[in-house]
C-alpha positions in Angstrom: 101.8 53.6 88.2 103.6 55.7 90.7 105.6 53.8 93.3 107.0 56.6 95.4 105.3 59.5 97.3 105.2 62.9 95.5 107.5 65.4 97.2 105.8 68.5 98.6 107.3 71.9 99.5 105.5 74.2 101.9 106.0 78.0 101.7 105.4 80.0 104.9 106.3 83.6 105.8 104.6 86.6 107.2 102.1 88.7 105.2 103.8 90.5 102.3 107.1 88.7 102.5 106.9 87.6 98.8 105.6 84.1 98.7 103.4 84.6 95.7 106.2 86.3 93.8 108.4 83.3 94.6 105.7 80.9 93.3 105.4 82.9 90.1 109.1 82.7 89.6 109.2 78.9 90.2 106.3 78.3 87.8 107.9 80.3 85.0 111.4 78.8 85.5 112.6 76.2 82.9 112.8 73.2 85.3 110.8 70.8 83.2 108.7 69.7 86.2 105.0 69.1 86.4 104.0 71.1 89.5 100.7 71.5 91.3 100.1 74.6 93.4 97.9 74.8 96.4 97.3 78.5 97.3 95.7 79.3 100.7 94.9 82.8 101.9 93.5 84.2 105.2 90.4 86.2 104.3 87.2 86.0 102.5 88.6 86.3 99.0 91.6 84.3 97.7 93.3 87.2 96.0 96.7 85.5 95.9 95.3 82.6 93.9 94.3 85.1 91.3 97.8 86.6 91.3 99.5 83.3 90.7 100.1 82.9 87.0 97.7 80.4 85.3 99.9 77.8 83.6 99.5 74.2 82.7 100.1 73.3 86.3 97.1 72.6 88.4 96.2 75.2 91.0 93.8 74.6 94.0 92.3 77.7 95.6 91.5 77.4 99.3 90.0 80.3 101.4 88.6 81.3 104.7 91.1 79.9 107.2 94.6 78.5 107.6 95.9 75.3 106.0 97.3 74.5 109.4 94.0 74.8 111.3 90.6 75.2 109.8 91.7 73.9 106.4 93.7 71.0 107.7 91.1 68.4 106.6 90.6 70.1 103.2 94.4 70.1 102.7 94.5 66.4 103.4 91.8 65.7 100.8 93.4 67.9 98.2 96.8 66.2 98.7 95.2 62.8 98.5 93.5 63.8 95.2 96.7 65.4 93.8 98.7 62.3 94.7 96.7 60.4 92.0 97.9 62.8 89.3 101.1 62.6 87.1 103.1 65.2 89.1 106.7 65.8 89.9 106.1 68.2 92.7 103.5 69.9 94.8 103.9 73.4 96.2 101.7 74.7 99.1 101.6 78.4 99.8 100.4 78.9 103.4 98.7 82.0 104.6 101.0 84.6 106.1 99.9 83.8 109.6 100.4 80.1 109.3 102.7 78.1 111.5 104.8 75.4 109.9 104.6 72.8 112.6 100.9 72.0 112.3 101.2 72.0 108.5 103.9 69.3 108.8 101.6 67.2 111.0 99.2 66.9 108.1 101.7 64.7 106.3 101.6 62.2 109.2 97.8 61.8 108.9 96.0 58.7 107.7 97.3 57.4 104.4 99.3 60.5 103.3 102.7 59.1 104.1 102.3 56.6 101.3 101.1 59.2 98.9 103.1 62.4 99.5 106.3 63.3 101.3 107.1 66.6 102.9 110.3 67.6 101.0 111.1 71.0 102.7 109.5 73.9 104.6 110.6 77.2 103.1 110.1 80.4 105.1 110.2 83.7 103.2 111.3 86.7 105.2 110.9 90.4 104.3 114.5 91.6 105.0 113.4 95.2 105.1 110.4 94.9 107.4 111.5 92.0 109.6 112.6 94.0 112.7 109.6 96.3 112.5 107.3 93.3 112.4 109.4 91.5 115.2 109.0 94.5 117.5 105.4 95.2 116.6 102.7 95.0 119.2 99.0 95.6 118.5 96.1 96.0 120.9 93.6 93.2 120.7 90.8 92.0 122.9 91.1 89.0 125.2 88.3 86.5 125.8 86.6 88.9 128.3 86.8 91.9 125.9 89.6 93.7 127.7 92.4 95.4 125.6 95.7 93.6 125.7 99.0 94.0 123.7 99.8 91.2 121.4 103.3 90.9 119.9 104.1 89.5 116.5 107.5 88.0 117.5 106.1 84.6 118.7 104.6 84.0 115.3 107.7 85.0 113.4 109.8 82.9 115.6 107.6 79.8 115.0 108.0 80.4 111.2 111.8 80.4 111.5 112.4 77.8 114.2 110.6 75.0 112.4 111.8 75.3 108.8 114.3 73.8 106.4 115.1 76.9 104.2 114.9 80.6 104.9 114.8 83.1 102.0 115.8 86.7 103.0 113.7 88.3 100.3 113.9 92.0 99.3 117.6 91.8 100.2 118.4 94.7 97.9 116.5 97.1 100.2 118.9 96.7 103.2 122.7 97.0 103.5 125.2 94.2 104.0 125.5 94.8 107.8 121.8 94.5 108.3 121.7 91.3 106.2 124.6 89.7 108.2 122.8 90.6 111.5 119.6 89.1 110.3 121.4 85.9 109.1 123.1 85.6 112.5 119.8 86.1 114.3 118.1 83.4 112.3 121.0 81.0 112.7 120.7 81.4 116.4 117.0 80.5 116.2 117.5 77.6 113.8 121.1 76.5 113.2 120.0 73.8 110.7 118.2 76.0 108.2 119.8 76.9 104.9 119.7 80.7 104.3 119.6 82.3 100.9 119.3 86.0 99.9 116.8 86.8 97.2 115.4 89.8 95.3 111.8 89.4 94.1 112.0 85.7 94.8 114.7 85.0 92.2 116.5 81.8 93.1 117.5 78.6 91.3 114.6 76.1 91.6 117.0 73.3 92.4 117.8 75.1 95.7 114.2 74.7 96.8 112.7 71.7 95.0 113.6 68.1 95.6 116.0 68.9 98.4 114.8 66.3 100.9 115.7 68.6 103.8 112.7 68.0 106.0 113.4 65.4 108.6 110.4 63.4 109.8 112.1 62.1 112.9 113.2 65.6 114.0 109.6 66.8 113.5 108.3 64.1 115.8 110.9 65.0 118.4 109.9 68.6 118.5 108.9 69.6 122.1 105.6 71.1 120.9 104.6 68.2 118.6 102.1 66.5 120.9 100.8 69.8 122.3 100.0 71.1 118.8 97.7 68.1 118.1 95.5 69.2 121.0 95.8 72.9 120.6 92.3 74.4 121.1 92.8 77.6 119.2 93.9 78.5 115.7 96.6 81.0 114.8 93.9 83.4 113.9 92.5 83.3 117.5 96.0 83.0 119.1 97.5 86.1 117.4 94.3 88.1 117.1 94.2 88.5 113.4 91.0 89.6 111.6 90.1 90.3 108.1 87.3 91.8 106.0 86.8 92.5 102.3 85.8 95.9 100.9 83.8 95.7 97.7 82.3 98.4 95.4 80.9 98.4 91.9 81.4 102.1 91.8 84.9 103.4 90.9 87.1 105.6 93.0 88.2 109.1 92.3 92.0 108.6 91.8 92.9 111.8 93.7 90.7 111.1 96.7 92.1 107.5 96.9 95.6 108.8 96.8 94.8 111.0 99.9 93.5 107.9 101.6 96.7 106.0 100.9 98.7 108.8 102.5 96.8 108.3 105.8 96.9 104.5 105.9 95.3 102.9 109.0 98.1 101.8 111.4 96.5 98.5 112.4 96.2 97.1 108.9 99.3 95.0 108.4 98.4 93.6 104.9 96.0 94.6 102.1 95.7 93.5 98.6 93.2 93.4 95.8 91.9 95.1 92.7 90.9 98.8 92.5 89.0 100.5 89.8 88.7 104.3 89.1 86.7 106.6 87.0 89.7 108.7 86.0 92.5 106.1 85.9 93.1 102.6 84.7 92.4 99.8 87.2 95.3 98.8 89.5 96.4 96.0 91.7 96.9 97.1 95.3 99.5 95.5 97.5 100.4 96.8 101.0 102.7 95.2 103.5 103.8 97.2 106.5 105.0 100.6 105.4 105.1 99.8 101.7 102.1 100.3 99.4 102.4 99.4 95.7 99.9 100.2 93.0 100.5 98.5 89.6 98.3 99.3 86.6 96.5 96.3 85.2 97.0 97.8 81.8 99.1 100.5 80.3 97.6 103.9 81.1 97.3 106.2 78.1 96.6 109.9 77.9 93.9 111.0 75.5 96.4 112.3 72.9 98.4 109.0 73.2 95.2 107.0 72.6 94.2 109.2 69.6 97.6 108.6 68.0 97.0 104.8 67.9 95.6 103.0 64.8 91.8 102.6 65.0 91.9 98.9 65.7 94.4 99.4 68.6 92.2 102.2 70.0 89.2 99.8 69.9 91.2 97.0 71.6 92.4 99.4 74.3 88.9 100.6 75.0 87.5 97.1 75.1 90.2 95.9 77.5 89.5 98.9 79.8 85.8 98.3 79.7 86.3 94.6 80.5 88.5 95.4 83.5 86.1 98.1 84.7 83.4 95.4 84.9 85.2 93.9 87.8 84.3 95.5 91.1 86.9 97.0 93.5 87.8 94.2 95.9 90.3 94.7 98.7 91.2 92.3 101.4 92.3 94.0 104.7 94.1 92.0 107.3 95.1 93.2 110.7 94.6 92.9 114.4 91.8 94.6 116.4 90.2 95.9 113.2 86.7 94.5 113.7 85.6 97.6 115.7 87.1 100.0 113.2 85.7 98.3 110.1 82.8 100.9 109.7 85.2 103.8 110.0 87.5 102.3 107.3 84.6 101.6 105.0 83.3 105.1 105.5 86.7 106.5 104.6 86.8 104.4 101.4 83.2 105.2 100.5 84.2 108.9 100.7 86.7 108.2 97.9 84.0 106.9 95.5 83.2 109.0 92.5 79.7 110.5 92.4 77.2 108.3 90.6 75.6 110.2 87.7 71.9 110.1 87.6 
């Protein structure tokens, strides 16, 4: 019978910072802990949950909202259920537009303080894209339908000011001077946070797990604590984010899709999912800011390379390719002010589809 609350770490960070990569690293590390993972994503399809490695640890998928707003009640129920399991730790990956303060408030609700304990809030920062994101302003509609400029800086500031640990991820993509400037800036916003540099989320698990860095009393003393309880709008509404999912059973032409990537819509800040082709192996798509990454879901082989394999390996390759091609293309697009442009974007993507043979 467990006598003490299970410690919980909460991961926040803007879209594409590397939260899922960090979770994959933590789950594959030799820490000997029984860890449950709660993965949340803003959008209709929980792509990130499918990207997290399936291990012996329990994973709970939650979609269509933020942990810190529309999913707050669901999170409470999930934590209550997980608290009855034989676990050493629980990790929660918040959506990229989640604010940490309202997530922390969940741990003060009902009977949760006796079941789980907020151990640390960990904010993952994209070192390369941070200043572009900080200075970014998108045009969104106000309540009356008028166009207004909406900056990202307030959201990023919230994610840094109310946190225990900051990971400057993708640190290999910027120079030492830039990293020092970013560290200094974050320290000004939050002098109490521990700051670590990481590449692809690689960090010793003991620096993040069981740290006991979150201070309940400091949380209660936060000037926005009471106001947050009565906040009428969610982060989605406050910052003007929207999402939609593009799906197609028909595969793309690889050359046409490549041209689409070279003319990427400016107001899409994050996209991810699976893409299938008629003339290329299926890929995983991940876009954050200016970076677009396509990773083959299996090794692409030319026809002569396939022919050189033993018959049984050829069969296995073709069976694997056929199985992956059964899965439809499914891409989540996240941005601001994209609702009106959805049909245009869908039209551009449909133009990349290979002709259907009759």
